[in-house]
KETIMAR-419140 format. One record per atom (N, C-alpha, C, O): x, y, z; residue in three letters; atom name. Coordinates in nm, 3 decimals, decimal comma, padded with zeros to 5 digits, m for minus. Example, Ala and Ser with C-alpha at 12.3 -4.5 7.8 and 13.67 -1.06 7.14 Angstrom:
! residues 2
u|v|w|type|atom
01,319|m00,569|00,780|ala|N
01,230|m00,450|00,780|ala|CA
01,320|m00,330|00,780|ala|C
01,424|m00,332|00,846|ala|O
01,285|m00,225|00,708|ser|N
01,367|m00,106|00,714|ser|CA
01,290|00,003|00,787|ser|C
01,341|00,114|00,804|ser|O
! end
This chain:
! residues 63
u|v|w|type|atom
02,287|03,451|m00,094|unk|N
02,185|03,416|m00,192|unk|CA
02,071|03,516|m00,184|unk|C
02,042|03,573|m00,079|unk|O
02,010|03,535|m00,297|unk|N
01,896|03,625|m00,296|unk|CA
01,768|03,548|m00,266|unk|C
01,769|03,426|m00,255|unk|O
01,660|03,620|m00,254|unk|N
01,534|03,562|m00,210|unk|CA
01,481|03,462|m00,312|unk|C
01,427|03,358|m00,273|unk|O
01,495|03,490|m00,441|unk|N
01,440|03,399|m00,543|unk|CA
01,514|03,266|m00,544|unk|C
01,453|03,162|m00,568|unk|O
01,643|03,267|m00,519|unk|N
01,719|03,142|m00,515|unk|CA
01,678|03,059|m00,394|unk|C
01,667|02,936|m00,404|unk|O
01,655|03,122|m00,281|unk|N
01,611|03,050|m00,162|unk|CA
01,472|02,989|m00,184|unk|C
01,445|02,877|m00,142|unk|O
01,385|03,065|m00,250|unk|N
01,251|03,015|m00,279|unk|CA
01,257|02,896|m00,375|unk|C
01,184|02,798|m00,358|unk|O
01,343|02,906|m00,474|unk|N
01,358|02,796|m00,569|unk|CA
01,413|02,671|m00,499|unk|C
01,367|02,560|m00,525|unk|O
01,510|02,690|m00,410|unk|N
01,563|02,577|m00,335|unk|CA
01,455|02,512|m00,248|unk|C
01,448|02,390|m00,239|unk|O
01,373|02,594|m00,187|unk|N
01,265|02,542|m00,103|unk|CA
01,164|02,464|m00,186|unk|C
01,118|02,358|m00,143|unk|O
01,130|02,514|m00,304|unk|N
01,034|02,445|m00,391|unk|CA
01,091|02,310|m00,434|unk|C
01,019|02,211|m00,436|unk|O
01,218|02,306|m00,469|unk|N
01,280|02,181|m00,511|unk|CA
01,285|02,082|m00,394|unk|C
01,258|01,964|m00,412|unk|O
01,320|02,131|m00,276|unk|N
01,327|02,045|m00,158|unk|CA
01,189|01,986|m00,126|unk|C
01,179|01,867|m00,097|unk|O
01,086|02,067|m00,130|unk|N
00,950|02,020|m00,103|unk|CA
00,906|01,918|m00,208|unk|C
00,842|01,818|m00,175|unk|O
00,940|01,942|m00,333|unk|N
00,906|01,848|m00,439|unk|CA
00,974|01,714|m00,420|unk|C
00,912|01,610|m00,441|unk|O
01,100|01,716|m00,380|unk|N
01,173|01,591|m00,356|unk|CA
01,113|01,516|m00,238|unk|C
01,101|01,394|m00,244|unk|O
01,076|01,585|m00,133|unk|N
01,016|01,520|m00,017|unk|CA
00,880|01,459|m00,053|unk|C
00,848|01,349|m00,008|unk|O
00,801|01,529|m00,133|unk|N
00,670|01,476|m00,174|unk|CA
00,688|01,352|m00,260|unk|C
00,614|01,255|m00,246|unk|O
00,785|01,356|m00,350|unk|N
00,812|01,241|m00,436|unk|CA
00,859|01,122|m00,353|unk|C
00,818|01,008|m00,377|unk|O
00,945|01,148|m00,255|unk|N
00,996|01,041|m00,169|unk|CA
00,883|00,973|m00,093|unk|C
00,879|00,850|m00,086|unk|O
00,793|01,050|m00,036|unk|N
00,683|00,990|00,039|unk|CA
00,586|00,917|m00,054|unk|C
00,529|00,815|m00,015|unk|O
00,566|00,966|m00,175|unk|N
00,479|00,898|m00,271|unk|CA
00,540|00,764|m00,312|unk|C
00,468|00,665|m00,327|unk|O
00,671|00,760|m00,331|unk|N
00,738|00,635|m00,368|unk|CA
00,731|00,535|m00,253|unk|C
00,710|00,416|m00,277|unk|O
00,747|00,581|m00,130|unk|N
00,736|00,490|m00,015|unk|CA
00,596|00,432|m00,005|unk|C
00,580|00,313|00,021|unk|O
00,495|00,516|m00,025|unk|N
00,356|00,470|m00,019|unk|CA
00,327|00,370|m00,130|unk|C
00,261|00,269|m00,107|unk|O
00,376|00,398|m00,251|unk|N
00,355|00,306|m00,363|unk|CA
00,427|00,173|m00,338|unk|C
00,374|00,068|m00,373|unk|O
00,544|00,178|m00,280|unk|N
00,617|00,055|m00,249|unk|CA
00,544|m00,030|m00,147|unk|C
00,537|m00,152|m00,160|unk|O
00,489|00,035|m00,046|unk|N
00,413|m00,037|00,056|unk|CA
00,287|m00,100|m00,005|unk|C
00,254|m00,214|00,026|unk|O
00,219|m00,027|m00,091|unk|N
00,100|m00,080|m00,156|unk|CA
00,136|m00,197|m00,246|unk|C
00,063|m00,297|m00,250|unk|O
00,246|m00,187|m00,318|unk|N
00,289|m00,295|m00,406|unk|CA
00,321|m00,421|m00,326|unk|C
00,289|m00,532|m00,369|unk|O
00,385|m00,403|m00,211|unk|N
00,416|m00,518|m00,125|unk|CA
00,289|m00,586|m00,077|unk|C
00,281|m00,709|m00,078|unk|O
00,189|m00,509|m00,037|unk|N
00,065|m00,567|00,012|unk|CA
m00,014|m00,636|m00,099|unk|C
m00,074|m00,741|m00,076|unk|O
m00,015|m00,577|m00,217|unk|N
m00,084|m00,640|m00,330|unk|CA
m00,014|m00,769|m00,369|unk|C
m00,080|m00,868|m00,401|unk|O
00,119|m00,770|m00,366|unk|N
00,193|m00,892|m00,397|unk|CA
00,162|m01,002|m00,296|unk|C
00,146|m01,118|m00,335|unk|O
00,152|m00,969|m00,170|unk|N
00,118|m01,068|m00,067|unk|CA
m00,023|m01,121|m00,089|unk|C
m00,048|m01,240|m00,072|unk|O
m00,115|m01,034|m00,126|unk|N
m00,252|m01,077|m00,152|unk|CA
m00,258|m01,170|m00,272|unk|C
m00,323|m01,274|m00,267|unk|O
m00,190|m01,133|m00,380|unk|N
m00,190|m01,217|m00,500|unk|CA
m00,124|m01,352|m00,473|unk|C
m00,169|m01,454|m00,525|unk|O
m00,019|m01,352|m00,394|unk|N
00,048|m01,477|m00,360|unk|CA
m00,044|m01,567|m00,278|unk|C
m00,048|m01,688|m00,299|unk|O
m00,117|m01,510|m00,186|unk|N
m00,212|m01,588|m00,106|unk|CA
m00,324|m01,644|m00,193|unk|C
m00,367|m01,757|m00,174|unk|O
m00,369|m01,564|m00,288|unk|N
m00,476|m01,613|m00,376|unk|CA
m00,423|m01,720|m00,471|unk|C
m00,495|m01,815|m00,503|unk|O
m00,300|m01,706|m00,515|unk|N
m00,239|m01,805|m00,605|unk|CA
m00,223|m01,939|m00,535|unk|C
m00,243|m02,044|m00,597|unk|O
m00,189|m01,936|m00,409|unk|N
m00,170|m02,059|m00,332|unk|CA
m00,303|m02,120|m00,289|unk|C
m00,305|m02,223|m00,222|unk|O
m00,413|m02,057|m00,326|unk|N
m00,547|m02,100|m00,286|unk|CA
m00,561|m02,098|m00,135|unk|C
m00,640|m02,173|m00,078|unk|O
m00,486|m02,013|m00,070|unk|N
m00,495|m01,995|00,074|unk|CA
m00,589|m01,876|00,095|unk|C
m00,545|m01,763|00,116|unk|O
m00,718|m01,904|00,089|unk|N
m00,816|m01,797|00,091|unk|CA
m00,826|m01,727|00,225|unk|C
m00,898|m01,628|00,237|unk|O
m00,757|m01,775|00,324|unk|N
m00,757|m01,711|00,455|unk|CA
m00,654|m01,598|00,451|unk|C
m00,538|m01,618|00,485|unk|O
m00,697|m01,480|00,410|unk|N
m00,607|m01,367|00,395|unk|CA
m00,591|m01,294|00,528|unk|C
m00,480|m01,261|00,568|unk|O
m00,703|m01,269|00,596|unk|N
m00,698|m01,200|00,725|unk|CA
m00,799|m01,265|00,817|unk|C
m00,912|m01,293|00,777|unk|O
m00,760|m01,288|00,938|unk|N
m00,852|m01,338|01,038|unk|CA
m00,882|m01,486|01,022|unk|C
m00,807|m01,559|00,958|unk|O
m00,992|m01,529|01,080|unk|N
m01,027|m01,671|01,082|unk|CA
m01,127|m01,708|00,973|unk|C
m01,165|m01,825|00,964|unk|O
m01,170|m01,615|00,892|unk|N
m01,272|m01,642|00,792|unk|CA
m01,205|m01,671|00,658|unk|C
m01,115|m01,598|00,616|unk|O
m01,249|m01,776|00,591|unk|N
m01,204|m01,803|00,456|unk|CA
m01,324|m01,832|00,368|unk|C
m01,438|m01,834|00,416|unk|O
m01,300|m01,854|00,240|unk|N
m01,410|m01,871|00,146|unk|CA
m01,490|m01,998|00,174|unk|C
m01,612|m01,999|00,160|unk|O
m01,422|m02,106|00,214|unk|N
m01,494|m02,230|00,242|unk|CA
m01,589|m02,213|00,360|unk|C
m01,701|m02,264|00,359|unk|O
m01,542|m02,141|00,461|unk|N
m01,628|m02,120|00,578|unk|CA
m01,747|m02,031|00,543|unk|C
m01,858|m02,054|00,590|unk|O
m01,724|m01,930|00,459|unk|N
m01,835|m01,844|00,417|unk|CA
m01,935|m01,921|00,331|unk|C
m02,056|m01,898|00,340|unk|O
m01,885|m02,013|00,248|unk|N
m01,975|m02,093|00,165|unk|CA
m02,056|m02,189|00,251|unk|C
m02,173|m02,216|00,222|unk|O
m01,996|m02,240|00,357|unk|N
m02,063|m02,333|00,446|unk|CA
m02,167|m02,263|00,533|unk|C
m02,276|m02,315|00,555|unk|O
m02,133|m02,145|00,581|unk|N
m02,220|m02,070|00,673|unk|CA
m02,238|m01,928|00,618|unk|C
m02,154|m01,841|00,643|unk|O
m02,346|m01,903|00,543|unk|N
m02,362|m01,770|00,480|unk|CA
m02,385|m01,657|00,578|unk|C
m02,359|m01,541|00,545|unk|O
m02,433|m01,686|00,698|unk|N
m02,455|m01,580|00,797|unk|CA
m02,327|m01,559|00,877|unk|C
m02,277|m01,653|00,939|unk|O
m02,275|m01,436|00,878|unk|N
m02,153|m01,413|00,956|unk|CA
m02,178|m01,429|01,105|unk|C
m02,288|m01,400|01,153|unk|O
m02,076|m01,474|01,180|unk|N
m02,097|m01,495|01,324|unk|CA
m02,113|m01,365|01,399|unk|C
m02,131|m01,366|01,521|unk|O
! end
């Protein structure tokens, strides 16, 4: 193969790898957003940790 064909192959390979990692990142973000929306739909406001909306409404000053 000549140099231009090798360069073209490298550019295509890099593009495919970048696309693959972007799709993985988008999939992970979609999964997390779906979990958040599901928690909000169930009115389970405790998304992370021990704090929820009722506790914040009851005690406005964080511990």
